[in-house]
N, C-alpha and C positions, 0 to 999 in steps of 0.2 A: 500594294505592299508597301510599310513602312519603315524604312530603314533611319537607323541615323547614325551620325557621326561620332566618332570619339568624345565632342563637347556637348553631344544631346542634340546638335542639329539637325532635321530632316533632309536626307540627301535626295536628289532627284536626276534623271538624265540630262545633261547637257550642262550640270554646276561644274564651276574650276574647282578643283580641291588640290589638296596638299598632303602627299603621300608620305608617311614617316618612314625611317630604316625599318629593313625588314624586320616581321615577326619570326617566330621559328618555323611556321611551314611556308613561308610566302618567298618566292623565286626571285624578287627583284633584289639590284644588289646595294641599293641606297635609296634615299627619301627623293623625291621627285613630285615636280605638277603635275596635271592634268585635268582629262575629263572625265567625267561619271558617262561610261558607256551604257552601263545596265547592273541589272543583277542576279547574280548566279549561287544555288545551295546556301543564301543567305547570306553572301560576300558580295561586295563592290566590285563591277569590271571598270577600269581605270585605263583611258589611251593615256599616253603619255606624250611628248613635242615632236616623239619620232611615228608616231603613227603606231606603236607597239601596244599593245592590251597583259592588262596583268589584274589577277584576282586577288583582292587582298579583304582583309578582316575591318568590315566597319569601325572597329576601334583603332584602328590605324590611320583613318581618313578624316581630314576635318576641311571646313571650307577656307578657300582662299580668300584672303581678306585683298578684293581689288580695290581699296581704296586707298 
């Protein structure tokens, strides 16, 4: 499975990502940083820093700049 983030980058399990403010069908309350935990139904499952998991659209995910 090759899922791309909002900037066209390939997403894979274990990557640090930034999730934007929620789109219409997303349940998180605000943007957050987290780690890609998996993929489901074409979406990205992201674990936040509190260990909570959110299923978000790939178009709302970008790689976290760790530089």
